[in-house]
Structures are given as structure tokens and as C-alpha cells.
PyMOL Python script that loads the backbone (N, CA, C, O; Angstrom):
from pymol import cmd

cmd.read_pdbstr("""\
ATOM      1  N   MET A   1      10.498  -6.869   8.415  1.00  0.00           N
ATOM      2  CA  MET A   1       9.281  -6.081   9.048  1.00  0.00           C
ATOM      3  C   MET A   1       8.058  -6.620   8.824  1.00  0.00           C
ATOM      4  O   MET A   1       7.822  -6.800   7.629  1.00  0.00           O
ATOM      5  N   ASP A   2       7.001  -7.012   9.756  1.00  0.00           N
ATOM      6  CA  ASP A   2       6.064  -7.260   9.959  1.00  0.00           C
ATOM      7  C   ASP A   2       4.713  -5.888   9.953  1.00  0.00           C
ATOM      8  O   ASP A   2       4.711  -4.908  10.698  1.00  0.00           O
ATOM      9  N   ILE A   3       3.669  -6.222   8.883  1.00  0.00           N
ATOM     10  CA  ILE A   3       2.935  -5.297   8.415  1.00  0.00           C
ATOM     11  C   ILE A   3       2.334  -4.367   9.738  1.00  0.00           C
ATOM     12  O   ILE A   3       1.921  -3.208   9.776  1.00  0.00           O
ATOM     13  N   GLN A   4       2.519  -5.711  11.092  1.00  0.00           N
ATOM     14  CA  GLN A   4       1.449  -4.979  12.121  1.00  0.00           C
ATOM     15  C   GLN A   4       2.332  -3.801  12.841  1.00  0.00           C
ATOM     16  O   GLN A   4       1.888  -2.865  13.505  1.00  0.00           O
ATOM     17  N   ILE A   5       3.530  -4.058  12.572  1.00  0.00           N
ATOM     18  CA  ILE A   5       4.524  -3.012  12.971  1.00  0.00           C
ATOM     19  C   ILE A   5       4.199  -1.745  12.183  1.00  0.00           C
ATOM     20  O   ILE A   5       4.225  -0.729  12.877  1.00  0.00           O
ATOM     21  N   LEU A   6       3.984  -1.619  11.254  1.00  0.00           N
ATOM     22  CA  LEU A   6       3.937  -0.707  10.342  1.00  0.00           C
ATOM     23  C   LEU A   6       2.774   0.007  10.731  1.00  0.00           C
ATOM     24  O   LEU A   6       2.916   1.212  10.939  1.00  0.00           O
ATOM     25  N   ILE A   7       1.532  -0.557  10.885  1.00  0.00           N
ATOM     26  CA  ILE A   7       0.354  -0.331  11.431  1.00  0.00           C
ATOM     27  C   ILE A   7       0.321   0.575  12.592  1.00  0.00           C
ATOM     28  O   ILE A   7      -0.282   1.648  12.582  1.00  0.00           O
ATOM     29  N   ASP A   8       1.125   0.017  13.802  1.00  0.00           N
ATOM     30  CA  ASP A   8       1.267   0.672  14.888  1.00  0.00           C
ATOM     31  C   ASP A   8       1.699   1.657  14.839  1.00  0.00           C
ATOM     32  O   ASP A   8       1.376   2.578  15.588  1.00  0.00           O
ATOM     33  N   LYS A   9       2.857   1.748  13.611  1.00  0.00           N
ATOM     34  CA  LYS A   9       3.731   3.357  13.778  1.00  0.00           C
ATOM     35  C   LYS A   9       2.619   4.163  13.405  1.00  0.00           C
ATOM     36  O   LYS A   9       2.509   5.294  13.878  1.00  0.00           O
ATOM     37  N   LEU A  10       1.718   3.665  12.543  1.00  0.00           N
ATOM     38  CA  LEU A  10       1.085   4.718  11.561  1.00  0.00           C
ATOM     39  C   LEU A  10      -0.133   5.242  12.863  1.00  0.00           C
ATOM     40  O   LEU A  10      -0.448   6.420  13.032  1.00  0.00           O
ATOM     41  N   LYS A  11      -0.534   4.397  13.454  1.00  0.00           N
ATOM     42  CA  LYS A  11      -1.719   4.645  14.326  1.00  0.00           C
ATOM     43  C   LYS A  11      -1.063   5.613  15.293  1.00  0.00           C
ATOM     44  O   LYS A  11      -1.711   6.510  15.832  1.00  0.00           O
ATOM     45  N   LYS A  12       0.130   5.436  15.487  1.00  0.00           N
ATOM     46  CA  LYS A  12       1.058   6.638  16.755  1.00  0.00           C
ATOM     47  C   LYS A  12       1.196   7.799  16.044  1.00  0.00           C
ATOM     48  O   LYS A  12       1.329   8.758  16.805  1.00  0.00           O
ATOM     49  N   ALA A  13       1.217   8.095  14.868  1.00  0.00           N
ATOM     50  CA  ALA A  13       1.994   9.403  13.778  1.00  0.00           C
ATOM     51  C   ALA A  13       0.479   9.788  13.686  1.00  0.00           C
ATOM     52  O   ALA A  13       0.419  11.014  13.599  1.00  0.00           O
ATOM     53  N   ASN A  14      -1.128   9.063  13.668  1.00  0.00           N
ATOM     54  CA  ASN A  14      -2.299   9.355  13.709  1.00  0.00           C
ATOM     55  C   ASN A  14      -2.113   9.580  12.289  1.00  0.00           C
ATOM     56  O   ASN A  14      -2.494  10.693  11.928  1.00  0.00           O
ATOM     57  N   GLU A  15      -1.521   8.662  11.173  1.00  0.00           N
ATOM     58  CA  GLU A  15      -1.313   8.444   9.679  1.00  0.00           C
ATOM     59  C   GLU A  15      -2.579   7.757   8.837  1.00  0.00           C
ATOM     60  O   GLU A  15      -3.012   8.116   7.742  1.00  0.00           O
ATOM     61  N   LEU A  16      -3.042   6.659   9.681  1.00  0.00           N
ATOM     62  CA  LEU A  16      -3.596   5.504   9.314  1.00  0.00           C
ATOM     63  C   LEU A  16      -5.001   6.145   8.148  1.00  0.00           C
ATOM     64  O   LEU A  16      -5.477   5.398   7.294  1.00  0.00           O
ATOM     65  N   SER A  17      -5.561   7.830   8.364  1.00  0.00           N
ATOM     66  CA  SER A  17      -6.626   8.064   7.749  1.00  0.00           C
ATOM     67  C   SER A  17      -6.015   8.779   6.266  1.00  0.00           C
ATOM     68  O   SER A  17      -6.652   8.920   5.223  1.00  0.00           O
ATOM     69  N   THR A  18      -4.915   9.082   6.468  1.00  0.00           N
ATOM     70  CA  THR A  18      -4.271   9.702   5.401  1.00  0.00           C
ATOM     71  C   THR A  18      -4.269   9.225   3.974  1.00  0.00           C
ATOM     72  O   THR A  18      -3.595   8.201   3.859  1.00  0.00           O
ATOM     73  N   PRO A  19      -4.830   9.657   2.811  1.00  0.00           N
ATOM     74  CA  PRO A  19      -4.663   9.166   1.455  1.00  0.00           C
ATOM     75  C   PRO A  19      -3.152   8.870   1.168  1.00  0.00           C
ATOM     76  O   PRO A  19      -2.145   9.490   1.507  1.00  0.00           O
ATOM     77  N   VAL A  20      -3.314   7.730   0.440  1.00  0.00           N
ATOM     78  CA  VAL A  20      -2.031   7.619  -0.290  1.00  0.00           C
ATOM     79  C   VAL A  20      -1.473   8.435  -1.204  1.00  0.00           C
ATOM     80  O   VAL A  20      -2.126   8.757  -2.197  1.00  0.00           O
ATOM     81  N   GLN A  21       0.154   9.011  -0.955  1.00  0.00           N
ATOM     82  CA  GLN A  21       0.248  10.182  -2.332  1.00  0.00           C
ATOM     83  C   GLN A  21       1.085   9.710  -3.101  1.00  0.00           C
ATOM     84  O   GLN A  21       1.477  10.453  -4.000  1.00  0.00           O
ATOM     85  N   LYS A  22       1.681   8.225  -3.006  1.00  0.00           N
ATOM     86  CA  LYS A  22       2.332   7.678  -4.455  1.00  0.00           C
ATOM     87  C   LYS A  22       2.243   6.262  -4.362  1.00  0.00           C
ATOM     88  O   LYS A  22       2.338   5.620  -3.316  1.00  0.00           O
ATOM     89  N   HIS A  23       2.026   5.723  -5.700  1.00  0.00           N
ATOM     90  CA  HIS A  23       1.857   4.116  -5.937  1.00  0.00           C
ATOM     91  C   HIS A  23       2.123   4.094  -7.602  1.00  0.00           C
ATOM     92  O   HIS A  23       2.108   5.058  -8.368  1.00  0.00           O
ATOM     93  N   THR A  24       2.305   3.055  -7.825  1.00  0.00           N
ATOM     94  CA  THR A  24       2.675   2.624  -8.862  1.00  0.00           C
ATOM     95  C   THR A  24       2.270   1.185  -9.328  1.00  0.00           C
ATOM     96  O   THR A  24       2.307   0.319  -8.454  1.00  0.00           O
ATOM     97  N   LEU A  25       1.868   0.798 -10.652  1.00  0.00           N
ATOM     98  CA  LEU A  25       1.173  -0.305 -11.168  1.00  0.00           C
ATOM     99  C   LEU A  25       2.558  -1.521 -11.818  1.00  0.00           C
ATOM    100  O   LEU A  25       3.249  -1.229 -12.794  1.00  0.00           O
ATOM    101  N   ILE A  26       2.652  -2.313 -11.348  1.00  0.00           N
ATOM    102  CA  ILE A  26       3.829  -3.375 -11.599  1.00  0.00           C
ATOM    103  C   ILE A  26       3.206  -3.926 -12.611  1.00  0.00           C
ATOM    104  O   ILE A  26       2.066  -4.389 -12.589  1.00  0.00           O
ATOM    105  N   VAL A  27       4.126  -3.876 -13.736  1.00  0.00           N
ATOM    106  CA  VAL A  27       3.312  -4.502 -15.114  1.00  0.00           C
ATOM    107  C   VAL A  27       4.653  -5.038 -15.653  1.00  0.00           C
ATOM    108  O   VAL A  27       5.660  -4.331 -15.613  1.00  0.00           O
ATOM    109  N   ASN A  28       4.673  -6.580 -16.277  1.00  0.00           N
ATOM    110  CA  ASN A  28       5.370  -7.029 -16.640  1.00  0.00           C
ATOM    111  C   ASN A  28       5.915  -6.911 -18.068  1.00  0.00           C
ATOM    112  O   ASN A  28       5.563  -5.933 -18.728  1.00  0.00           O
ATOM    113  N   GLU A  29       6.613  -7.678 -18.521  1.00  0.00           N
ATOM    114  CA  GLU A  29       7.019  -7.289 -20.151  1.00  0.00           C
ATOM    115  C   GLU A  29       6.009  -7.523 -21.440  1.00  0.00           C
ATOM    116  O   GLU A  29       5.994  -6.933 -22.521  1.00  0.00           O
ATOM    117  N   LYS A  30       5.170  -8.593 -20.944  1.00  0.00           N
ATOM    118  CA  LYS A  30       3.870  -8.782 -21.618  1.00  0.00           C
ATOM    119  C   LYS A  30       2.706  -8.009 -21.649  1.00  0.00           C
ATOM    120  O   LYS A  30       1.774  -8.232 -22.421  1.00  0.00           O
ATOM    121  N   SER A  31       2.740  -7.013 -20.745  1.00  0.00           N
ATOM    122  CA  SER A  31       1.934  -5.762 -20.574  1.00  0.00           C
ATOM    123  C   SER A  31       0.966  -6.129 -19.770  1.00  0.00           C
ATOM    124  O   SER A  31      -0.083  -5.492 -19.861  1.00  0.00           O
ATOM    125  N   GLU A  32       1.044  -7.168 -18.839  1.00  0.00           N
ATOM    126  CA  GLU A  32      -0.057  -7.897 -17.530  1.00  0.00           C
ATOM    127  C   GLU A  32       0.046  -6.933 -16.577  1.00  0.00           C
ATOM    128  O   GLU A  32       1.010  -6.187 -16.742  1.00  0.00           O
ATOM    129  N   THR A  33      -0.663  -6.703 -15.601  1.00  0.00           N
ATOM    130  CA  THR A  33      -0.659  -6.135 -14.969  1.00  0.00           C
ATOM    131  C   THR A  33      -0.127  -6.928 -13.260  1.00  0.00           C
ATOM    132  O   THR A  33      -1.013  -7.659 -12.819  1.00  0.00           O
ATOM    133  N   GLN A  34       0.741  -6.866 -12.643  1.00  0.00           N
ATOM    134  CA  GLN A  34       1.077  -7.875 -11.518  1.00  0.00           C
ATOM    135  C   GLN A  34       0.550  -7.610 -10.163  1.00  0.00           C
ATOM    136  O   GLN A  34       0.590  -8.463  -9.276  1.00  0.00           O
ATOM    137  N   GLY A  35       0.057  -6.427 -10.004  1.00  0.00           N
ATOM    138  CA  GLY A  35      -0.420  -5.554  -8.720  1.00  0.00           C
ATOM    139  C   GLY A  35       0.261  -3.805  -8.846  1.00  0.00           C
ATOM    140  O   GLY A  35       0.635  -3.107  -9.789  1.00  0.00           O
ATOM    141  N   ALA A  36       0.162  -3.613  -7.343  1.00  0.00           N
ATOM    142  CA  ALA A  36       0.531  -2.183  -7.117  1.00  0.00           C
ATOM    143  C   ALA A  36       1.352  -2.088  -5.797  1.00  0.00           C
ATOM    144  O   ALA A  36       1.153  -2.767  -4.789  1.00  0.00           O
ATOM    145  N   LEU A  37       2.435  -1.007  -5.991  1.00  0.00           N
ATOM    146  CA  LEU A  37       3.205  -0.948  -4.910  1.00  0.00           C
ATOM    147  C   LEU A  37       3.049   0.403  -4.496  1.00  0.00           C
ATOM    148  O   LEU A  37       3.227   1.330  -5.286  1.00  0.00           O
ATOM    149  N   PHE A  38       2.706   0.587  -3.223  1.00  0.00           N
ATOM    150  CA  PHE A  38       2.418   2.031  -2.565  1.00  0.00           C
ATOM    151  C   PHE A  38       3.597   2.095  -1.662  1.00  0.00           C
ATOM    152  O   PHE A  38       4.082   1.161  -1.023  1.00  0.00           O
ATOM    153  N   PHE A  39       3.934   3.170  -1.699  1.00  0.00           N
ATOM    154  CA  PHE A  39       5.013   4.303  -0.921  1.00  0.00           C
ATOM    155  C   PHE A  39       4.280   4.471   0.320  1.00  0.00           C
ATOM    156  O   PHE A  39       3.151   4.952   0.227  1.00  0.00           O
ATOM    157  N   ILE A  40       4.733   4.153   1.485  1.00  0.00           N
ATOM    158  CA  ILE A  40       4.018   5.046   2.565  1.00  0.00           C
ATOM    159  C   ILE A  40       5.281   5.598   3.672  1.00  0.00           C
ATOM    160  O   ILE A  40       6.014   4.849   4.318  1.00  0.00           O
ATOM    161  N   PRO A  41       5.307   7.159   3.690  1.00  0.00           N
ATOM    162  CA  PRO A  41       6.242   7.562   4.536  1.00  0.00           C
ATOM    163  C   PRO A  41       5.741   7.443   5.717  1.00  0.00           C
ATOM    164  O   PRO A  41       4.553   7.509   6.032  1.00  0.00           O
ATOM    165  N   ILE A  42       6.837   7.231   6.517  1.00  0.00           N
ATOM    166  CA  ILE A  42       6.664   7.408   8.339  1.00  0.00           C
ATOM    167  C   ILE A  42       8.142   7.301   8.808  1.00  0.00           C
ATOM    168  O   ILE A  42       9.074   6.625   8.373  1.00  0.00           O
ATOM    169  N   GLU A  43       8.053   8.217   9.870  1.00  0.00           N
ATOM    170  CA  GLU A  43       9.436   8.151  10.603  1.00  0.00           C
ATOM    171  C   GLU A  43      10.362   8.405   9.973  1.00  0.00           C
ATOM    172  O   GLU A  43      11.380   7.975  10.515  1.00  0.00           O
ATOM    173  N   ALA A  44      10.581   9.026   8.849  1.00  0.00           N
ATOM    174  CA  ALA A  44      12.002   9.425   8.214  1.00  0.00           C
ATOM    175  C   ALA A  44      12.363   7.931   7.381  1.00  0.00           C
ATOM    176  O   ALA A  44      13.478   7.536   7.041  1.00  0.00           O
ATOM    177  N   ARG A  45      11.164   7.319   7.198  1.00  0.00           N
ATOM    178  CA  ARG A  45      11.687   6.127   6.226  1.00  0.00           C
ATOM    179  C   ARG A  45      10.219   5.879   5.088  1.00  0.00           C
ATOM    180  O   ARG A  45       9.016   5.897   5.348  1.00  0.00           O
ATOM    181  N   GLU A  46      10.837   5.692   3.991  1.00  0.00           N
ATOM    182  CA  GLU A  46       9.478   4.838   2.825  1.00  0.00           C
ATOM    183  C   GLU A  46       9.722   3.475   2.967  1.00  0.00           C
ATOM    184  O   GLU A  46      10.719   2.754   3.017  1.00  0.00           O
ATOM    185  N   TYR A  47       8.391   3.325   3.023  1.00  0.00           N
ATOM    186  CA  TYR A  47       7.683   1.636   3.300  1.00  0.00           C
ATOM    187  C   TYR A  47       7.462   1.335   1.956  1.00  0.00           C
ATOM    188  O   TYR A  47       7.211   2.294   1.226  1.00  0.00           O
ATOM    189  N   LYS A  48       7.498   0.242   1.474  1.00  0.00           N
ATOM    190  CA  LYS A  48       7.030   0.025   0.012  1.00  0.00           C
ATOM    191  C   LYS A  48       6.018  -1.345   0.460  1.00  0.00           C
ATOM    192  O   LYS A  48       6.584  -2.386   0.793  1.00  0.00           O
ATOM    193  N   VAL A  49       4.550  -1.274   0.446  1.00  0.00           N
ATOM    194  CA  VAL A  49       3.689  -2.160   0.197  1.00  0.00           C
ATOM    195  C   VAL A  49       2.931  -2.722  -1.013  1.00  0.00           C
ATOM    196  O   VAL A  49       2.189  -2.102  -1.774  1.00  0.00           O
ATOM    197  N   LEU A  50       3.265  -4.016  -1.037  1.00  0.00           N
ATOM    198  CA  LEU A  50       2.802  -4.216  -2.339  1.00  0.00           C
ATOM    199  C   LEU A  50       1.542  -4.905  -2.307  1.00  0.00           C
ATOM    200  O   LEU A  50       1.438  -5.695  -1.368  1.00  0.00           O
ATOM    201  N   ILE A  51       0.444  -4.810  -3.171  1.00  0.00           N
ATOM    202  CA  ILE A  51      -0.609  -5.865  -3.071  1.00  0.00           C
ATOM    203  C   ILE A  51      -0.546  -6.110  -4.632  1.00  0.00           C
ATOM    204  O   ILE A  51      -0.473  -5.312  -5.566  1.00  0.00           O
ATOM    205  N   PRO A  52      -0.606  -7.618  -4.586  1.00  0.00           N
ATOM    206  CA  PRO A  52      -0.610  -8.325  -6.070  1.00  0.00           C
ATOM    207  C   PRO A  52      -2.033  -8.382  -6.500  1.00  0.00           C
ATOM    208  O   PRO A  52      -3.040  -8.201  -5.815  1.00  0.00           O
ATOM    209  N   ALA A  53      -1.915  -8.694  -7.884  1.00  0.00           N
ATOM    210  CA  ALA A  53      -3.097  -8.761  -8.959  1.00  0.00           C
ATOM    211  C   ALA A  53      -3.703 -10.207  -8.469  1.00  0.00           C
ATOM    212  O   ALA A  53      -3.200 -11.274  -8.115  1.00  0.00           O
ATOM    213  N   PRO A  54      -4.824  -9.784  -8.601  1.00  0.00           N
ATOM    214  CA  PRO A  54      -6.106  -8.865  -8.857  1.00  0.00           C
ATOM    215  C   PRO A  54      -6.310  -8.253  -7.857  1.00  0.00           C
ATOM    216  O   PRO A  54      -6.798  -7.141  -8.056  1.00  0.00           O
ATOM    217  N   PHE A  55      -6.109  -8.560  -6.690  1.00  0.00           N
ATOM    218  CA  PHE A  55      -6.552  -7.821  -5.457  1.00  0.00           C
ATOM    219  C   PHE A  55      -6.378  -6.078  -5.664  1.00  0.00           C
ATOM    220  O   PHE A  55      -7.215  -5.214  -5.406  1.00  0.00           O
ATOM    221  N   HIS A  56      -5.276  -5.945  -6.106  1.00  0.00           N
ATOM    222  CA  HIS A  56      -5.185  -4.593  -5.924  1.00  0.00           C
ATOM    223  C   HIS A  56      -6.339  -3.627  -6.667  1.00  0.00           C
ATOM    224  O   HIS A  56      -6.690  -2.555  -6.174  1.00  0.00           O
ATOM    225  N   THR A  57      -6.798  -4.078  -7.734  1.00  0.00           N
ATOM    226  CA  THR A  57      -8.077  -3.863  -8.136  1.00  0.00           C
ATOM    227  C   THR A  57      -9.438  -2.943  -6.971  1.00  0.00           C
ATOM    228  O   THR A  57      -9.990  -1.847  -7.066  1.00  0.00           O
ATOM    229  N   GLU A  58      -9.539  -4.174  -5.867  1.00  0.00           N
ATOM    230  CA  GLU A  58     -10.238  -3.892  -4.805  1.00  0.00           C
ATOM    231  C   GLU A  58      -9.991  -2.365  -4.149  1.00  0.00           C
ATOM    232  O   GLU A  58     -10.854  -1.542  -3.844  1.00  0.00           O
ATOM    233  N   VAL A  59      -8.527  -2.254  -4.030  1.00  0.00           N
ATOM    234  CA  VAL A  59      -8.019  -0.936  -3.585  1.00  0.00           C
ATOM    235  C   VAL A  59      -8.078   0.287  -4.481  1.00  0.00           C
ATOM    236  O   VAL A  59      -8.102   1.390  -3.934  1.00  0.00           O
ATOM    237  N   LEU A  60      -8.104   0.201  -5.796  1.00  0.00           N
ATOM    238  CA  LEU A  60      -7.676   1.224  -6.790  1.00  0.00           C
ATOM    239  C   LEU A  60      -8.768   1.401  -7.474  1.00  0.00           C
ATOM    240  O   LEU A  60      -8.873   2.436  -8.131  1.00  0.00           O
ATOM    241  N   GLY A  61      -9.965   0.302  -7.471  1.00  0.00           N
ATOM    242  CA  GLY A  61     -10.908   0.471  -8.060  1.00  0.00           C
ATOM    243  C   GLY A  61     -12.020   1.815  -7.938  1.00  0.00           C
ATOM    244  O   GLY A  61     -12.476   2.581  -8.787  1.00  0.00           O
ATOM    245  N   SER A  62     -12.174   1.717  -6.729  1.00  0.00           N
ATOM    246  CA  SER A  62     -13.070   3.233  -6.355  1.00  0.00           C
ATOM    247  C   SER A  62     -12.336   4.337  -6.987  1.00  0.00           C
ATOM    248  O   SER A  62     -11.188   4.477  -7.408  1.00  0.00           O
ATOM    249  N   GLU A  63     -13.577   5.211  -6.897  1.00  0.00           N
ATOM    250  CA  GLU A  63     -12.805   6.777  -7.275  1.00  0.00           C
ATOM    251  C   GLU A  63     -12.187   7.045  -6.356  1.00  0.00           C
ATOM    252  O   GLU A  63     -11.037   7.178  -6.775  1.00  0.00           O
ATOM    253  N   ASN A  64     -12.216   7.307  -4.789  1.00  0.00           N
ATOM    254  CA  ASN A  64     -11.517   7.924  -4.062  1.00  0.00           C
ATOM    255  C   ASN A  64      -9.814   7.080  -4.040  1.00  0.00           C
ATOM    256  O   ASN A  64      -9.497   5.923  -4.314  1.00  0.00           O
ATOM    257  N   THR A  65      -8.994   8.276  -3.584  1.00  0.00           N
ATOM    258  CA  THR A  65      -7.597   7.571  -3.093  1.00  0.00           C
ATOM    259  C   THR A  65      -7.919   6.565  -2.178  1.00  0.00           C
ATOM    260  O   THR A  65      -9.048   6.674  -1.698  1.00  0.00           O
ATOM    261  N   PRO A  66      -7.449   5.901  -1.913  1.00  0.00           N
ATOM    262  CA  PRO A  66      -7.094   4.860  -1.188  1.00  0.00           C
ATOM    263  C   PRO A  66      -6.475   5.358  -0.099  1.00  0.00           C
ATOM    264  O   PRO A  66      -5.883   6.372  -0.467  1.00  0.00           O
ATOM    265  N   THR A  67      -6.260   5.118   1.359  1.00  0.00           N
ATOM    266  CA  THR A  67      -5.704   5.649   2.648  1.00  0.00           C
ATOM    267  C   THR A  67      -4.665   4.160   2.900  1.00  0.00           C
ATOM    268  O   THR A  67      -4.532   3.012   2.474  1.00  0.00           O
ATOM    269  N   HIS A  68      -4.035   5.202   3.981  1.00  0.00           N
ATOM    270  CA  HIS A  68      -3.240   4.443   4.584  1.00  0.00           C
ATOM    271  C   HIS A  68      -3.436   3.018   5.301  1.00  0.00           C
ATOM    272  O   HIS A  68      -2.731   2.021   5.454  1.00  0.00           O
ATOM    273  N   GLN A  69      -4.713   3.397   5.658  1.00  0.00           N
ATOM    274  CA  GLN A  69      -5.428   2.189   6.093  1.00  0.00           C
ATOM    275  C   GLN A  69      -5.950   1.133   5.699  1.00  0.00           C
ATOM    276  O   GLN A  69      -5.833   0.040   6.252  1.00  0.00           O
ATOM    277  N   LYS A  70      -6.773   1.449   4.386  1.00  0.00           N
ATOM    278  CA  LYS A  70      -6.991   0.510   3.441  1.00  0.00           C
ATOM    279  C   LYS A  70      -5.868  -0.150   2.894  1.00  0.00           C
ATOM    280  O   LYS A  70      -6.187  -1.161   2.269  1.00  0.00           O
ATOM    281  N   ILE A  71      -4.612   0.102   2.927  1.00  0.00           N
ATOM    282  CA  ILE A  71      -3.647  -0.015   2.150  1.00  0.00           C
ATOM    283  C   ILE A  71      -3.072  -1.545   3.045  1.00  0.00           C
ATOM    284  O   ILE A  71      -2.991  -2.748   2.796  1.00  0.00           O
ATOM    285  N   VAL A  72      -2.841  -0.851   3.907  1.00  0.00           N
ATOM    286  CA  VAL A  72      -2.207  -1.888   5.277  1.00  0.00           C
ATOM    287  C   VAL A  72      -3.115  -2.767   5.831  1.00  0.00           C
ATOM    288  O   VAL A  72      -2.451  -3.645   6.383  1.00  0.00           O
ATOM    289  N   MET A  73      -4.416  -3.001   5.980  1.00  0.00           N
ATOM    290  CA  MET A  73      -5.168  -3.313   6.400  1.00  0.00           C
ATOM    291  C   MET A  73      -5.644  -4.336   5.329  1.00  0.00           C
ATOM    292  O   MET A  73      -6.377  -5.236   5.736  1.00  0.00           O
ATOM    293  N   HIS A  74      -5.364  -4.313   4.199  1.00  0.00           N
ATOM    294  CA  HIS A  74      -5.821  -5.263   3.058  1.00  0.00           C
ATOM    295  C   HIS A  74      -4.977  -6.853   3.240  1.00  0.00           C
ATOM    296  O   HIS A  74      -3.769  -6.978   3.440  1.00  0.00           O
ATOM    297  N   LYS A  75      -5.923  -7.904   3.117  1.00  0.00           N
ATOM    298  CA  LYS A  75      -5.624  -9.143   3.825  1.00  0.00           C
ATOM    299  C   LYS A  75      -4.119  -9.788   2.625  1.00  0.00           C
ATOM    300  O   LYS A  75      -3.258 -10.621   2.907  1.00  0.00           O
ATOM    301  N   GLU A  76      -4.279  -9.122   1.505  1.00  0.00           N
ATOM    302  CA  GLU A  76      -3.118  -9.668   0.410  1.00  0.00           C
ATOM    303  C   GLU A  76      -1.482  -8.821   0.880  1.00  0.00           C
ATOM    304  O   GLU A  76      -0.437  -9.467   0.813  1.00  0.00           O
ATOM    305  N   ALA A  77      -1.486  -7.501   1.289  1.00  0.00           N
ATOM    306  CA  ALA A  77      -0.740  -6.862   1.790  1.00  0.00           C
ATOM    307  C   ALA A  77       0.460  -7.188   2.260  1.00  0.00           C
ATOM    308  O   ALA A  77       0.397  -7.790   3.332  1.00  0.00           O
ATOM    309  N   PHE A  78       1.830  -6.959   1.731  1.00  0.00           N
ATOM    310  CA  PHE A  78       2.972  -7.284   2.541  1.00  0.00           C
ATOM    311  C   PHE A  78       3.891  -6.176   2.255  1.00  0.00           C
ATOM    312  O   PHE A  78       3.565  -5.327   1.426  1.00  0.00           O
ATOM    313  N   ILE A  79       5.067  -6.113   2.905  1.00  0.00           N
ATOM    314  CA  ILE A  79       5.925  -5.078   2.614  1.00  0.00           C
ATOM    315  C   ILE A  79       7.102  -5.681   2.010  1.00  0.00           C
ATOM    316  O   ILE A  79       7.428  -6.868   2.032  1.00  0.00           O
ATOM    317  N   LEU A  80       7.677  -4.726   1.484  1.00  0.00           N
ATOM    318  CA  LEU A  80       9.029  -5.321   0.888  1.00  0.00           C
ATOM    319  C   LEU A  80      10.178  -4.735   1.150  1.00  0.00           C
ATOM    320  O   LEU A  80      10.316  -3.512   1.156  1.00  0.00           O
ATOM    321  N   LYS A  81      10.793  -5.291   1.311  1.00  0.00           N
ATOM    322  CA  LYS A  81      12.305  -4.859   1.799  1.00  0.00           C
ATOM    323  C   LYS A  81      13.569  -4.323   0.899  1.00  0.00           C
ATOM    324  O   LYS A  81      14.639  -4.044   1.440  1.00  0.00           O
TER     325      LYS A  81
END
""", "prot")
cmd.dss("prot")
cmd.show_as("cartoon", "prot")
cmd.util.cbc("prot")
cmd.orient("prot")
């Protein structure tokens, strides 16, 4: 699935400005952070969007909870199957 399709689905459902409810950091066996995985529920499915390190800090570094728009519009974001 293309990230643009997910963006279109979020626009249609008016969910772009909704804060992300669920995410996790990806950490390897050496305790190095590899990125952040965001779970975006839409149309009875949960899409997994990964933002790799070090770019995930741009999204998680602010004091506000990131929105769906901030996640899917990030230039390094991609969907996992």
C-alpha cells in the first residue's frame, strides 16, 4: 500500500488532525533505538507506519502528541505490511 492512499483515507474520515493513540520505539539487542512504529486505525484496519532513527526524534521530540498528519506526511515514513 502506498502512503498516499493512507493519507487519502485519513482525509476522507477526517482523521488527519487526530493525535496518535498508540506507538512504540523499535530497539535492537544492543539497546540502540532503530526508530518508532505508529499504529493508525482506519476503516476497521490498523496500519503500521515506521519512521526510522534518527528521524523519529523530530516527531516524538515535541511536548505535544504527534497527529496522524505529522506521521504520514513525514518524508521518511513508510507503511509496513
